[in-house]
N, C-alpha and C positions, 0 to 999 in steps of 0.2 A: 657296065654289067647291070643286068636287069634283076631286081630282087624277085625271087620266086613267090614271095608271099603277097607283095603289093603291086608288082609289075612296074615299079618306079625305077628310073635310071639311078643307080647308087653312085655313079661317078659325078653326077651333077651336084654342085654346091649352091645353096641359096645365095642369090646375088647380095643380099644384105649382109650375110656372114662374111663373104669375101671382101666387101667394101670395109666392114668393121675391122676385119683382120689386117687389111692394108693400113688403115688409119692407126691401129695399135702399133704395128711394126714401125711405121714412120715416126710415131711419137717416141717409141722406145729408142730408136736410133738417134733421134734428135737429142734425147736426154743422155746419149752415150752410155746406155745400159745394155748389157748382154741379156739374152733370154734367161740365163741362170740367175743373174742379179735381180732382174725384175720379178721373176717368178718367186724368188725367195722373199722379196719385199712384200709381195701381194699374198703369198700363202697358197700358191698353186704349184703344181709340178712344172718342170721345164717342158716336158712333153705335152702337157695340156696347153701351155702358152704357145708352143709351136703349132699345135693343131688350130688354136684360135687364130693365130696370125695367118695361117694358110687357108682359113675359111672352112676347115674340116671339122671343127667342134660344133656340137649342137648349140646349146645355149650357154652363155656365161652369165653368172649372177650379176645383178646390179651392184652388189657390194664389191665384187671383184673388179668390175669395170670402173667403179669409183676409185678403188685402190690403185688401179693401173693409171688412171688419169692423174691422181695425186702424185704418184711416184715419178711420173714423166713430166709433171709440171704443166699439164694442159687441162683445159676445161672438160668436164664430163660430157657436155653436149658435143664436143668435137669428136668424141669416140662413139657416142651412142646412136648416132643417126643411122 
């Protein structure tokens, strides 16, 4: 779908967001956490985490990304690239 205001394809997701989302999802699964469990530990909603993992969220704060890394037992750099 094309945005009538900016003429951008709204279905396209930035590649960086998609890659970050996949890394977060892989880390969460490796830590054997559900989206609900991880979102509760991090302090975001499950729906926000779902959008982040799917590459559909805009930006996620550095603090939340660090909290996700800590909760999943991975290095921050592994998720932030």
